[in-house]
Structures are given as structure tokens and as C-alpha cells.
BALOBA-1460 file (C-alpha; in Angstrom, 3 decimals):
// residues 243
<rec num="1" residu="x" x="-49.400" y="23.850" z="-19.121"/>
<rec num="2" residu="x" x="-49.856" y="23.155" z="-22.815"/>
<rec num="3" residu="x" x="-50.171" y="19.715" z="-24.314"/>
<rec num="4" residu="x" x="-46.938" y="20.294" z="-26.267"/>
<rec num="5" residu="x" x="-44.942" y="21.015" z="-23.100"/>
<rec num="6" residu="x" x="-46.363" y="17.968" z="-21.324"/>
<rec num="7" residu="x" x="-45.463" y="15.831" z="-24.296"/>
<rec num="8" residu="x" x="-41.878" y="17.157" z="-24.251"/>
<rec num="9" residu="x" x="-41.526" y="16.545" z="-20.494"/>
<rec num="10" residu="x" x="-42.709" y="12.955" z="-20.891"/>
<rec num="11" residu="x" x="-40.189" y="12.479" z="-23.672"/>
<rec num="12" residu="x" x="-37.330" y="13.858" z="-21.514"/>
<rec num="13" residu="x" x="-38.297" y="11.567" z="-18.617"/>
<rec num="14" residu="x" x="-38.377" y="8.550" z="-20.880"/>
<rec num="15" residu="x" x="-35.069" y="9.570" z="-22.427"/>
<rec num="16" residu="x" x="-33.448" y="9.914" z="-18.994"/>
<rec num="17" residu="x" x="-34.785" y="6.559" z="-17.836"/>
<rec num="18" residu="x" x="-33.452" y="4.864" z="-20.944"/>
<rec num="19" residu="x" x="-30.035" y="6.535" z="-21.081"/>
<rec num="20" residu="x" x="-29.139" y="6.338" z="-17.363"/>
<rec num="21" residu="x" x="-28.696" y="2.527" z="-17.304"/>
<rec num="22" residu="x" x="-26.657" y="2.759" z="-20.498"/>
<rec num="23" residu="x" x="-24.366" y="5.374" z="-18.934"/>
<rec num="24" residu="x" x="-23.955" y="3.256" z="-15.797"/>
<rec num="25" residu="x" x="-23.047" y="0.183" z="-17.847"/>
<rec num="26" residu="x" x="-20.574" y="2.173" z="-19.935"/>
<rec num="27" residu="x" x="-18.973" y="3.699" z="-16.811"/>
<rec num="28" residu="x" x="-18.592" y="0.326" z="-15.103"/>
<rec num="29" residu="x" x="-17.183" y="-1.204" z="-18.267"/>
<rec num="30" residu="x" x="-14.694" y="1.635" z="-18.646"/>
<rec num="31" residu="x" x="-13.631" y="1.291" z="-14.994"/>
<rec num="32" residu="x" x="-13.133" y="-2.437" z="-15.385"/>
<rec num="33" residu="x" x="-11.158" y="-1.851" z="-18.560"/>
<rec num="34" residu="x" x="-8.921" y="0.590" z="-16.674"/>
<rec num="35" residu="x" x="-8.391" y="-1.947" z="-13.882"/>
<rec num="36" residu="x" x="-7.322" y="-4.677" z="-16.248"/>
<rec num="37" residu="x" x="-5.692" y="-2.665" z="-18.996"/>
<rec num="38" residu="x" x="-2.618" y="-4.197" z="-20.553"/>
<rec num="39" residu="x" x="0.292" y="-1.986" z="-21.607"/>
<rec num="40" residu="x" x="2.999" y="-3.078" z="-23.999"/>
<rec num="41" residu="x" x="5.457" y="-0.520" z="-22.626"/>
<rec num="42" residu="x" x="5.465" y="2.112" z="-19.873"/>
<rec num="43" residu="x" x="7.986" y="4.914" z="-19.330"/>
<rec num="44" residu="x" x="7.949" y="6.277" z="-15.782"/>
<rec num="45" residu="x" x="10.346" y="7.950" z="-13.358"/>
<rec num="46" residu="x" x="8.669" y="6.357" z="-10.351"/>
<rec num="47" residu="x" x="5.968" y="3.756" z="-9.692"/>
<rec num="48" residu="x" x="4.358" y="3.322" z="-6.249"/>
<rec num="49" residu="x" x="2.581" y="0.071" z="-5.383"/>
<rec num="50" residu="x" x="0.032" y="0.745" z="-2.625"/>
<rec num="51" residu="x" x="-2.657" y="-1.036" z="-0.630"/>
<rec num="52" residu="x" x="-6.311" y="-0.020" z="-1.032"/>
<rec num="53" residu="x" x="-5.951" y="2.336" z="1.952"/>
<rec num="54" residu="x" x="-2.975" y="4.074" z="0.337"/>
<rec num="55" residu="x" x="-0.261" y="2.359" z="2.396"/>
<rec num="56" residu="x" x="2.830" y="2.159" z="0.244"/>
<rec num="57" residu="x" x="4.331" y="-1.319" z="-0.144"/>
<rec num="58" residu="x" x="6.870" y="-0.983" z="-2.960"/>
<rec num="59" residu="x" x="8.579" y="1.831" z="-4.875"/>
<rec num="60" residu="x" x="10.327" y="1.453" z="-8.225"/>
<rec num="61" residu="x" x="12.176" y="4.635" z="-9.175"/>
<rec num="62" residu="x" x="15.056" y="6.366" z="-10.899"/>
<rec num="63" residu="x" x="17.827" y="8.171" z="-8.991"/>
<rec num="64" residu="x" x="16.219" y="11.601" z="-8.728"/>
<rec num="65" residu="x" x="12.828" y="10.384" z="-7.512"/>
<rec num="66" residu="x" x="14.056" y="7.635" z="-5.178"/>
<rec num="67" residu="x" x="12.652" y="7.946" z="-1.629"/>
<rec num="68" residu="x" x="14.516" y="8.650" z="1.598"/>
<rec num="69" residu="x" x="14.728" y="5.820" z="4.171"/>
<rec num="70" residu="x" x="11.481" y="5.428" z="6.131"/>
<rec num="71" residu="x" x="10.801" y="4.072" z="9.644"/>
<rec num="72" residu="x" x="7.223" y="3.978" z="10.993"/>
<rec num="73" residu="x" x="6.154" y="6.176" z="8.097"/>
<rec num="74" residu="x" x="8.708" y="8.887" z="8.990"/>
<rec num="75" residu="x" x="11.454" y="9.804" z="6.508"/>
<rec num="76" residu="x" x="15.043" y="10.453" z="7.505"/>
<rec num="77" residu="x" x="18.282" y="10.776" z="5.584"/>
<rec num="78" residu="x" x="18.664" y="11.960" z="1.987"/>
<rec num="79" residu="x" x="16.332" y="11.144" z="-0.890"/>
<rec num="80" residu="x" x="17.315" y="10.862" z="-4.538"/>
<rec num="81" residu="x" x="20.433" y="8.739" z="-4.040"/>
<rec num="82" residu="x" x="19.455" y="5.120" z="-4.745"/>
<rec num="83" residu="x" x="17.786" y="4.084" z="-7.998"/>
<rec num="84" residu="x" x="16.065" y="0.718" z="-7.839"/>
<rec num="85" residu="x" x="13.313" y="-0.912" z="-5.807"/>
<rec num="86" residu="x" x="12.392" y="-0.364" z="-2.139"/>
<rec num="87" residu="x" x="10.188" y="-2.714" z="-0.069"/>
<rec num="88" residu="x" x="7.899" y="-1.650" z="2.823"/>
<rec num="89" residu="x" x="5.977" y="-3.577" z="5.478"/>
<rec num="90" residu="x" x="2.354" y="-2.978" z="6.493"/>
<rec num="91" residu="x" x="3.474" y="-0.397" z="9.083"/>
<rec num="92" residu="x" x="5.117" y="1.856" z="6.506"/>
<rec num="93" residu="x" x="8.671" y="0.910" z="7.450"/>
<rec num="94" residu="x" x="11.314" y="0.129" z="4.846"/>
<rec num="95" residu="x" x="12.325" y="-3.546" z="4.971"/>
<rec num="96" residu="x" x="14.836" y="-3.911" z="2.144"/>
<rec num="97" residu="x" x="15.295" y="-3.347" z="-1.522"/>
<rec num="98" residu="x" x="17.245" y="-3.707" z="-4.718"/>
<rec num="99" residu="x" x="19.700" y="-0.958" z="-5.693"/>
<rec num="100" residu="x" x="22.285" y="-0.669" z="-8.450"/>
<rec num="101" residu="x" x="24.462" y="1.955" z="-10.099"/>
<rec num="102" residu="x" x="27.733" y="2.618" z="-11.912"/>
<rec num="103" residu="x" x="29.991" y="5.607" z="-12.467"/>
<rec num="104" residu="x" x="32.881" y="6.390" z="-14.826"/>
<rec num="105" residu="x" x="35.380" y="9.106" z="-13.944"/>
<rec num="106" residu="x" x="38.913" y="9.975" z="-15.138"/>
<rec num="107" residu="x" x="39.359" y="6.659" z="-16.924"/>
<rec num="108" residu="x" x="38.221" y="4.589" z="-13.931"/>
<rec num="109" residu="x" x="34.871" y="3.139" z="-12.953"/>
<rec num="110" residu="x" x="32.856" y="1.931" z="-10.014"/>
<rec num="111" residu="x" x="29.821" y="-0.320" z="-10.203"/>
<rec num="112" residu="x" x="27.621" y="-2.292" z="-7.896"/>
<rec num="113" residu="x" x="24.313" y="-3.873" z="-7.104"/>
<rec num="114" residu="x" x="22.769" y="-5.062" z="-3.861"/>
<rec num="115" residu="x" x="19.614" y="-6.902" z="-2.776"/>
<rec num="116" residu="x" x="18.887" y="-6.521" z="0.940"/>
<rec num="117" residu="x" x="16.364" y="-7.600" z="3.562"/>
<rec num="118" residu="x" x="16.045" y="-5.741" z="6.879"/>
<rec num="119" residu="x" x="15.434" y="-6.910" z="10.417"/>
<rec num="120" residu="x" x="12.163" y="-5.621" z="11.900"/>
<rec num="121" residu="x" x="12.612" y="-1.886" z="12.600"/>
<rec num="122" residu="x" x="16.318" y="-2.289" z="11.918"/>
<rec num="123" residu="x" x="18.819" y="-2.166" z="9.062"/>
<rec num="124" residu="x" x="19.787" y="-4.910" z="6.630"/>
<rec num="125" residu="x" x="20.643" y="-8.356" z="7.994"/>
<rec num="126" residu="x" x="20.837" y="-10.281" z="4.709"/>
<rec num="127" residu="x" x="22.408" y="-8.905" z="1.538"/>
<rec num="128" residu="x" x="23.433" y="-10.243" z="-1.841"/>
<rec num="129" residu="x" x="25.941" y="-7.841" z="-3.318"/>
<rec num="130" residu="x" x="28.389" y="-7.036" z="-6.103"/>
<rec num="131" residu="x" x="30.892" y="-4.204" z="-5.562"/>
<rec num="132" residu="x" x="33.490" y="-3.289" z="-8.201"/>
<rec num="133" residu="x" x="36.011" y="-0.449" z="-7.890"/>
<rec num="134" residu="x" x="37.843" y="-0.328" z="-11.211"/>
<rec num="135" residu="x" x="38.407" y="-4.089" z="-11.300"/>
<rec num="136" residu="x" x="38.974" y="-4.587" z="-7.589"/>
<rec num="137" residu="x" x="35.760" y="-6.362" z="-6.747"/>
<rec num="138" residu="x" x="33.994" y="-8.723" z="-4.436"/>
<rec num="139" residu="x" x="30.609" y="-10.364" z="-4.583"/>
<rec num="140" residu="x" x="28.679" y="-12.650" z="-2.305"/>
<rec num="141" residu="x" x="26.116" y="-13.261" z="0.397"/>
<rec num="142" residu="x" x="26.482" y="-11.467" z="3.738"/>
<rec num="143" residu="x" x="24.570" y="-12.094" z="6.981"/>
<rec num="144" residu="x" x="24.765" y="-9.534" z="9.796"/>
<rec num="145" residu="x" x="23.578" y="-9.187" z="13.384"/>
<rec num="146" residu="x" x="21.590" y="-6.139" z="14.478"/>
<rec num="147" residu="x" x="20.537" y="-5.072" z="17.990"/>
<rec num="148" residu="x" x="17.119" y="-6.138" z="19.269"/>
<rec num="149" residu="x" x="16.079" y="-2.485" z="19.501"/>
<rec num="150" residu="x" x="14.593" y="-0.016" z="17.041"/>
<rec num="151" residu="x" x="16.962" y="1.512" z="14.493"/>
<rec num="152" residu="x" x="15.127" y="4.815" z="14.932"/>
<rec num="153" residu="x" x="15.792" y="4.835" z="18.686"/>
<rec num="154" residu="x" x="19.493" y="4.159" z="18.050"/>
<rec num="155" residu="x" x="19.651" y="7.069" z="15.587"/>
<rec num="156" residu="x" x="17.958" y="9.428" z="18.045"/>
<rec num="157" residu="x" x="20.397" y="8.487" z="20.812"/>
<rec num="158" residu="x" x="23.405" y="8.821" z="18.501"/>
<rec num="159" residu="x" x="22.282" y="12.288" z="17.405"/>
<rec num="160" residu="x" x="21.818" y="13.393" z="21.019"/>
<rec num="161" residu="x" x="25.288" y="12.116" z="21.988"/>
<rec num="162" residu="x" x="26.935" y="13.923" z="19.049"/>
<rec num="163" residu="x" x="25.411" y="17.175" z="20.302"/>
<rec num="164" residu="x" x="27.143" y="16.725" z="23.673"/>
<rec num="165" residu="x" x="30.499" y="18.310" z="24.453"/>
<rec num="166" residu="x" x="33.555" y="16.050" z="24.408"/>
<rec num="167" residu="x" x="34.322" y="14.662" z="27.828"/>
<rec num="168" residu="x" x="33.418" y="12.051" z="30.447"/>
<rec num="169" residu="x" x="29.654" y="12.559" z="30.065"/>
<rec num="170" residu="x" x="29.777" y="11.928" z="26.332"/>
<rec num="171" residu="x" x="32.015" y="8.885" z="26.845"/>
<rec num="172" residu="x" x="29.516" y="7.515" z="29.367"/>
<rec num="173" residu="x" x="26.656" y="8.145" z="26.935"/>
<rec num="174" residu="x" x="28.442" y="6.156" z="24.217"/>
<rec num="175" residu="x" x="28.976" y="3.337" z="26.712"/>
<rec num="176" residu="x" x="25.285" y="3.351" z="27.627"/>
<rec num="177" residu="x" x="24.348" y="3.275" z="23.941"/>
<rec num="178" residu="x" x="26.546" y="0.213" z="23.478"/>
<rec num="179" residu="x" x="24.794" y="-1.467" z="26.415"/>
<rec num="180" residu="x" x="21.433" y="-0.454" z="24.943"/>
<rec num="181" residu="x" x="22.445" y="-2.303" z="21.762"/>
<rec num="182" residu="x" x="23.378" y="-5.427" z="23.721"/>
<rec num="183" residu="x" x="27.085" y="-4.672" z="24.085"/>
<rec num="184" residu="x" x="27.910" y="-5.756" z="20.525"/>
<rec num="185" residu="x" x="28.918" y="-3.738" z="17.443"/>
<rec num="186" residu="x" x="26.135" y="-2.336" z="15.317"/>
<rec num="187" residu="x" x="25.882" y="-4.573" z="12.255"/>
<rec num="188" residu="x" x="28.421" y="-7.269" z="13.157"/>
<rec num="189" residu="x" x="29.076" y="-9.463" z="10.122"/>
<rec num="190" residu="x" x="28.453" y="-13.111" z="11.012"/>
<rec num="191" residu="x" x="28.747" y="-14.805" z="7.616"/>
<rec num="192" residu="x" x="30.242" y="-14.079" z="4.207"/>
<rec num="193" residu="x" x="30.082" y="-16.509" z="1.303"/>
<rec num="194" residu="x" x="31.551" y="-15.292" z="-1.946"/>
<rec num="195" residu="x" x="34.571" y="-14.054" z="-3.823"/>
<rec num="196" residu="x" x="36.839" y="-11.461" z="-2.181"/>
<rec num="197" residu="x" x="39.117" y="-8.775" z="-3.656"/>
<rec num="198" residu="x" x="42.078" y="-11.194" z="-3.761"/>
<rec num="199" residu="x" x="40.082" y="-13.389" z="-6.184"/>
<rec num="200" residu="x" x="39.671" y="-16.116" z="-3.553"/>
<rec num="201" residu="x" x="36.459" y="-18.044" z="-2.933"/>
<rec num="202" residu="x" x="35.719" y="-17.632" z="0.773"/>
<rec num="203" residu="x" x="33.371" y="-18.825" z="3.500"/>
<rec num="204" residu="x" x="33.985" y="-16.708" z="6.603"/>
<rec num="205" residu="x" x="32.200" y="-17.314" z="9.937"/>
<rec num="206" residu="x" x="32.440" y="-14.681" z="12.676"/>
<rec num="207" residu="x" x="31.468" y="-14.337" z="16.337"/>
<rec num="208" residu="x" x="28.824" y="-11.948" z="17.639"/>
<rec num="209" residu="x" x="31.379" y="-9.150" z="17.732"/>
<rec num="210" residu="x" x="32.009" y="-9.522" z="13.995"/>
<rec num="211" residu="x" x="35.460" y="-11.072" z="14.417"/>
<rec num="212" residu="x" x="36.244" y="-13.917" z="11.957"/>
<rec num="213" residu="x" x="36.753" y="-17.215" z="13.811"/>
<rec num="214" residu="x" x="36.594" y="-19.842" z="11.041"/>
<rec num="215" residu="x" x="37.558" y="-19.363" z="7.411"/>
<rec num="216" residu="x" x="37.398" y="-21.689" z="4.407"/>
<rec num="217" residu="x" x="39.386" y="-20.477" z="1.405"/>
<rec num="218" residu="x" x="40.247" y="-21.499" z="-2.132"/>
<rec num="219" residu="x" x="42.723" y="-18.929" z="-3.461"/>
<rec num="220" residu="x" x="43.162" y="-17.716" z="-7.050"/>
<rec num="221" residu="x" x="45.830" y="-20.378" z="-7.674"/>
<rec num="222" residu="x" x="43.534" y="-23.188" z="-6.507"/>
<rec num="223" residu="x" x="45.048" y="-23.690" z="-3.057"/>
<rec num="224" residu="x" x="42.512" y="-24.753" z="-0.428"/>
<rec num="225" residu="x" x="42.764" y="-24.108" z="3.315"/>
<rec num="226" residu="x" x="40.807" y="-24.029" z="6.563"/>
<rec num="227" residu="x" x="41.796" y="-21.666" z="9.375"/>
<rec num="228" residu="x" x="40.589" y="-21.346" z="12.976"/>
<rec num="229" residu="x" x="41.207" y="-17.893" z="14.455"/>
<rec num="230" residu="x" x="41.230" y="-16.325" z="17.905"/>
<rec num="231" residu="x" x="39.485" y="-13.070" z="18.829"/>
<rec num="232" residu="x" x="42.491" y="-11.059" z="17.646"/>
<rec num="233" residu="x" x="42.611" y="-12.703" z="14.216"/>
<rec num="234" residu="x" x="45.531" y="-15.000" z="14.998"/>
<rec num="235" residu="x" x="45.446" y="-18.500" z="13.511"/>
<rec num="236" residu="x" x="45.164" y="-21.152" z="16.235"/>
<rec num="237" residu="x" x="44.912" y="-24.139" z="13.897"/>
<rec num="238" residu="x" x="44.890" y="-24.611" z="10.144"/>
<rec num="239" residu="x" x="44.641" y="-27.219" z="7.427"/>
<rec num="240" residu="x" x="47.098" y="-27.684" z="5.817"/>
<rec num="241" residu="x" x="49.159" y="-26.869" z="8.908"/>
<rec num="242" residu="x" x="51.119" y="-23.654" z="8.683"/>
<rec num="243" residu="x" x="48.715" y="-22.038" z="6.231"/>
């Protein structure tokens, strides 16, 4: 091997030894810059917030790219119908979200927004909502009861029952599903605090079957009342009396 070639090889080795640390430093610096980069404005159709292992924890999306409901990492129901923000727990199950929309049609409109939080492996149990159908609106805080069983198991049983022929066996299956859910309605409303469609401010307290039993009201004219109700909705006592 000639002296010239040896000299060139030594030069290449020295060059590699000198440039490699520089490249490493530049790569690390670029990676850190990417991690901490600040944007003044971002346009996106969907943003997924994930854990280091890829587990999704939050989705912010438009209508078209909004996700379907998810339980235990399995999707069901339609996607692309709820623009907003969806929350997920560490097991990949949806646990609530923020949704909003509006629509104008034939000179009328509908609008709404809702923030919800779900019971573990169940549907929403707390919601803050605004619903407006062409001026007929209500808004407030709602608290609901859900069965102490998995929402996914309830859906599977419901689907199986719907596939059965009408008759005594199907009726018995519906009865067993009700017992499986604790013998109470699915999603019984227990509390509403807000403004109803009659423009009254209302606090309504219901039993475990979702039947209102105590109601505080201030109507649109300023009249205040308290009503105690039986299981059929009849007033058993009120203040002022006769209200």
C-alpha cells in the first residue's frame, strides 16, 4: 500500500472521529428542539394525545375524523358524528368528553354543547349541557345513575335479545336484563339543576327509578314553589299550598 493511500486513510479516520461527535450533538439538539418546539398556530383535523407506549388518552377532532365510542380498546357505534374532545382512561376506554355543534335548516336552527364524565365501563353519569331547538332550550347540570355492570355487556345482551323472535322467551330475556342491571332503568336521572324549556329555574331530585320526588322551582314570572311528589308524579305536599 502506497504512502499516499495510507495518508488518505489516516485522514478519513481522523475526519470520522472528529465529525461523529458533532453529528451526535446536532442530532440530540434537533430532537430536543422538536420536543420543546413552540408553535404560534396549528391547523389540524385531529390531534391524538398518547402515552409513551401509544395508549391514547385524549382526542381533539373535527366532525369527519371524530372517533367511534370505545370500550376496552374496542370500537362500536358510528364514527364521524361528534366534533370536540374525547377522554380515555389507562385501559383504552372512553370516559367522557366535550362535544358541540349547531345546524340551520329551513329558517330554523338547533344548537348544543355538552361536557360529560362516564362511570367506569359505563355511560355518562355527570353532564353539563346546553340544548337549543330554535329557541326552545334548556341548560344545566344532570346527574344520572348507571348499573354496576359493564356497558359493553349490556349492549351485547341487548343485541342478542333483539335477534330473538317476539314472544315469551324474548319477554323473559328483557326481564333478566333488567335484573342484571339491578332492576332499575338504564340511566335514571337523579338530579337536574338548571333552566328548563318553560324558562323556569329548577332543582329536581328523583328516586332511583328516575321519577321526580322533590322539585324546587322559580318560574319565568318570579313565582317560587316547592313540591313533593309521589311515584306517579302526583303532588303530595307543596309550598305555597295548592301550587
